[in-house]
C-alpha positions in Angstrom: 3.9 11.4 5.0 6.1 8.3 4.9 7.2 6.0 2.0 7.9 2.5 3.1 10.6 0.4 1.3 9.6 -2.7 -0.5 7.8 -4.0 -3.6 4.5 -2.4 -2.7 5.9 1.2 -2.7 3.5 1.9 0.1 3.0 5.5 1.1 1.0 6.8 4.1 0.2 10.4 4.9 -1.7 12.3 7.6 -2.3 15.9 8.6 -4.1 17.9 11.2 -5.4 21.4 10.3 -7.5 24.2 11.6 -8.5 27.7 10.5 -11.0 30.5 10.6 -13.1 31.5 7.6 -14.3 35.1 8.1 -17.0 36.9 6.2 -16.1 40.2 4.5 -19.5 41.9 5.1 -20.9 42.6 8.5 -24.2 41.0 9.5 -23.2 37.6 8.1 -21.3 36.1 11.0 -23.4 32.9 10.6 -21.5 32.2 7.3 -18.0 32.3 8.8 -16.7 29.3 10.7 -13.7 27.7 12.4 -12.8 24.3 10.9 -10.7 21.7 12.7 -9.8 18.5 10.9 -7.7 15.4 10.4 -6.8 13.6 7.1 -5.3 10.2 6.6 -4.5 8.3 3.4 -2.3 6.0 1.5 -1.4 4.2 -1.7 0.3 1.0 -2.6 1.3 -0.8 -5.8 -0.3 -4.2 -6.1 1.2 -4.8 -9.6 3.6 -2.9 -11.9 0.6 -1.1 -13.6 -1.9 -1.0 -10.7 -2.1 1.0 -7.5 -4.7 1.1 -4.8 -5.4 4.2 -2.8 -7.6 5.3 0.1 -8.3 8.5 2.0 -10.3 9.4 5.1 -10.9 12.7 6.7 -13.0 14.2 9.6 -13.7 17.9 10.0 -15.6 19.7 12.7 -16.9 23.2 11.9 -18.2 25.7 14.5 -20.0 28.7 12.9 -19.5 32.2 14.2 -23.0 33.3 14.8 -26.6 32.3 15.0 -28.4 31.4 11.8 -30.9 34.2 11.2 -33.7 31.8 10.2 -33.2 29.1 12.9 -31.9 31.2 15.7 -29.2 28.8 16.6 -25.4 28.6 15.9 -24.6 25.9 13.4 -22.1 23.0 14.2 -21.2 20.4 11.6 -19.2 17.2 11.8 -18.2 15.9 8.3 -16.6 12.5 7.5 -15.3 11.6 4.1 -14.0 8.2 2.9 -12.5 7.4 -0.6 -11.2 4.2 -2.2 -10.0 3.5 -5.6 -7.4 2.1 -7.9 -5.3 3.4 -10.8 -4.5 1.2 -13.7 -2.0 2.2 -16.4 -3.2 0.4 -19.6 -0.8 2.0 -22.0 2.2 4.3 -21.7 0.9 7.7 -20.6 -2.7 6.4 -20.2 -4.5 5.4 -17.0 -8.0 4.6 -15.8 -9.1 5.3 -12.3 -12.4 4.0 -10.8 -13.2 5.2 -7.3 -15.9 5.5 -4.8 -16.3 8.4 -2.3 -18.7 8.8 0.6 -19.5 12.0 2.6 -21.5 12.1 5.7 -22.2 15.6 7.1 -24.0 15.8 10.4 -25.3 19.1 11.6 -27.3 20.4 14.4 -29.4 22.3 11.7 -31.1 19.4 9.9 -31.3 21.4 6.7 -27.4 21.1 6.4 -27.2 17.4 7.2 -26.6 15.1 4.3 -25.0 11.8 3.1 -23.8 11.2 -0.4 -21.9 8.5 -2.3 -20.2 9.2 -5.6 -18.8 6.6 -8.0 -16.6 7.8 -10.8 -14.4 6.5 -13.6 -11.6 8.8 -14.9 -9.4 8.3 -18.0 -6.2 10.3 -17.9 -3.5 11.0 -20.5 -0.1 12.2 -19.2 2.1 14.0 -21.7 
């Protein structure tokens, strides 16, 4: 992460991650997987009470065994994008509209999907 000096109070962050999600019971290797991903995001103040933010991530998942129904080992590539703003309309109160999009591509068509979610949050800090 890095905070840039200036009136915009810009902040950028990024990370790379990986792991291995194992199953506890034998016979379910197709549910365990190895993720590898990248995240990027940032925020900047465009006015004393308004901040814009964005985030993007990409993750690849390789599953540990063949799916028992399809007989093939699942592989996914998921991309997420998110944009929004936060507006403080009164001390301690903010409203945050945002839009998030997910695109999951999989070699098993049953697990491939695309979705877009629009939300509006009202928050009270105390």
